C-alpha positions as CSV (number, residue, x, y, z in Angstrom):
1,M,-36.8,23.6,23.7
2,A,-33.1,23.3,21.6
3,M,-32.9,24.4,18.1
4,R,-32.0,22.3,15.5
5,P,-28.8,23.2,13.2
6,L,-30.5,23.8,10.2
7,E,-33.2,26.2,12.3
8,K,-30.0,28.5,13.3
9,L,-30.1,29.5,9.2
10,P,-32.2,32.3,8.3
11,T,-33.4,31.7,4.7
12,I,-34.0,28.3,2.5
13,R,-31.0,29.1,0.7
14,A,-28.4,28.9,3.1
15,K,-29.9,25.7,4.6
16,L,-30.3,23.9,1.5
17,G,-26.3,25.3,0.3
18,S,-24.8,24.0,4.1
19,V,-26.6,20.8,3.1
20,I,-25.5,20.4,0.1
21,V,-21.7,21.0,1.0
22,F,-22.2,18.8,4.1
23,A,-23.2,15.8,1.5
24,V,-20.2,17.1,-1.1
25,A,-17.8,16.4,1.8
26,V,-19.1,13.4,3.2
27,T,-19.3,12.1,-0.4
28,L,-15.5,13.2,-1.3
29,L,-14.0,11.6,2.2
30,V,-16.4,8.4,1.6
31,S,-14.8,8.1,-1.9
32,Y,-11.4,8.7,-0.5
33,V,-11.4,6.3,2.2
34,L,-12.7,3.5,-0.4
35,I,-9.8,4.1,-2.7
36,A,-7.1,4.3,-0.5
37,F,-9.1,0.6,0.9
38,Y,-8.7,-0.6,-2.1
39,L,-5.3,0.4,-3.3
40,R,-4.1,0.2,0.8
41,N,-1.8,-3.1,-0.4
42,S,0.3,-0.9,-3.3
43,P,3.0,-0.6,-0.3
44,R,2.6,-4.1,0.1
45,D,3.5,-4.7,-3.5
46,T,6.5,-2.5,-3.3
47,E,7.6,-4.8,-0.2
48,E,7.3,-7.9,-2.5
49,I,9.5,-5.9,-5.2
50,A,11.9,-4.5,-2.8
51,A,12.6,-8.3,-1.5
52,L,12.7,-9.6,-5.1
53,E,15.3,-7.2,-6.0
54,L,17.0,-7.6,-2.9
55,A,17.3,-11.5,-4.0
56,G,18.6,-11.0,-7.0
57,R,21.4,-9.0,-6.1
58,A,22.0,-11.9,-3.5
59,A,21.8,-14.3,-6.3
60,V,24.4,-12.3,-8.3
61,G,27.2,-12.0,-5.4
62,P,27.7,-11.1,-1.9
63,L,25.9,-8.0,-0.3
64,D,27.3,-5.4,1.7
65,H,24.9,-5.3,4.0
66,I,21.5,-7.4,4.9
67,P,18.7,-4.8,5.9
68,R,17.0,-5.5,9.1
69,N,14.4,-8.3,9.9
70,T,15.7,-9.6,6.9
71,M,16.5,-13.2,6.4
72,I,18.4,-14.4,3.2
73,V,18.5,-18.1,2.7
74,T,20.8,-19.0,-0.5
75,R,20.6,-23.1,-1.0
76,S,23.4,-24.6,-3.2
77,A,22.4,-27.1,-5.7
78,D,24.2,-29.8,-3.8
79,G,21.7,-29.2,-0.5
80,N,23.9,-27.1,1.4
81,V,21.5,-24.2,2.9
82,T,23.5,-20.6,4.6
83,I,21.2,-18.3,6.3
84,Q,22.4,-14.8,6.7
85,G,20.5,-12.0,8.6
86,T,18.3,-12.4,11.0
87,D,17.2,-16.1,11.5
88,L,13.1,-16.0,11.3
89,G,12.9,-19.5,12.4
90,L,10.7,-20.0,9.4
91,Q,10.6,-22.5,6.9
92,V,11.7,-21.7,3.6
93,P,9.8,-22.6,0.6
94,T,10.8,-24.9,-2.1
95,F,10.2,-24.5,-5.8
96,D,10.8,-27.1,-9.0
97,E,10.6,-24.5,-11.7
98,R,13.3,-22.6,-12.9
99,V,11.8,-19.1,-12.3
100,P,11.2,-16.2,-9.9
101,H,8.7,-16.6,-7.3
102,W,7.3,-13.9,-4.8
103,G,4.7,-13.2,-2.9
104,V,3.4,-13.0,1.2
105,T,2.8,-16.2,3.3
106,G,0.8,-15.7,6.4
107,R,2.7,-12.4,7.6
108,I,6.2,-13.0,5.5
109,T,7.0,-11.7,2.5
110,Y,9.3,-13.9,0.3
111,A,10.9,-14.1,-2.8
112,A,13.1,-16.6,-4.3
113,V,15.2,-16.2,-6.9
114,P,17.3,-19.2,-8.9
115,T,21.2,-19.1,-9.2
116,A,23.3,-20.0,-12.4
117,D,24.9,-22.7,-10.3
118,G,21.7,-24.0,-10.1
119,G,20.7,-23.3,-6.5
120,W,18.3,-20.6,-5.1
121,V,18.2,-17.5,-2.7
122,T,14.9,-16.8,-0.8
123,V,14.7,-13.3,0.7
124,L,12.3,-13.4,3.5
125,R,10.7,-10.7,5.7
126,P,7.9,-9.5,8.0
127,S,4.7,-8.2,6.8
128,P,2.0,-6.1,8.3
129,S,-0.8,-8.0,9.5
130,R,-3.7,-9.1,6.8
131,G,-6.3,-9.3,9.4
132,S,-8.9,-6.8,10.2
133,L,-6.9,-4.1,11.7
134,G,-3.8,-5.0,9.4
135,R,-6.7,-4.0,6.9
136,I,-7.7,-0.4,8.6
137,S,-3.7,0.2,9.6
138,A,-2.7,-0.4,5.9
139,T,-5.6,2.0,4.8
140,F,-4.9,4.7,6.5
141,G,-1.1,4.5,6.3
142,F,-1.9,4.7,2.5
143,L,-4.2,7.6,3.3
144,Q,-1.6,9.1,5.3
145,S,1.3,8.7,2.9
146,S,-0.3,9.8,-0.4
147,W,-3.3,12.2,0.4
148,W,-2.0,14.8,-1.7
149,Q,-2.2,12.9,-4.7
150,F,-5.9,12.9,-4.3
151,L,-6.4,16.5,-4.3
152,L,-4.6,17.1,-7.7
153,P,-7.4,16.0,-9.7
154,G,-9.8,18.9,-8.7
155,R,-6.5,21.1,-9.2
156,W,-6.6,20.7,-12.9
157,P,-6.8,23.7,-15.1
158,G,-9.4,22.5,-16.9
159,S,-11.7,22.5,-13.9
160,S,-11.6,25.9,-12.9
161,P,-13.7,27.0,-15.6
162,S,-16.7,24.5,-14.8
163,S,-16.1,25.6,-11.1
164,W,-16.7,29.3,-12.1
165,L,-19.6,28.6,-14.5
166,A,-21.3,26.4,-12.2
167,G,-20.9,29.4,-9.6
168,W,-21.9,31.4,-11.6
169,R,-25.6,29.9,-12.8
170,A,-26.0,29.4,-9.4
171,G,-25.5,32.6,-7.9
């Protein structure tokens, strides 16, 4: 008959200690994944800010370089439309208010900025998918890009004395 994993440990103290270490590790792992799941849209927000910044620069004057997979649509006050960059074959959102607009529609990130002459400049870029696989991918992408930031809270100088005290009292 096969031995259970905890039966290999000689003392109750070793068994209890290993269970506690395992429980803490699982708790930290689950909390990191949940935090990453809720913060996964941070890169998408950055994409919207970058599109808004690009639209603002295009509204002021011509751009030196248009990024790959980016469509810039300039609509003048008289209705003339000019497309620069990659033609994504999309219907450009129109707005009546003279304030900047940005967001995600389907799988496209957009930013629209009014120009001084009464027209609009709209920047459109592909965005990561928004389905279940897109959420999982964005979660793991966020964890991959910022995993080291999750380790910082445990490394503050104030946490070390409490860890030492807890270890001393338990030992």
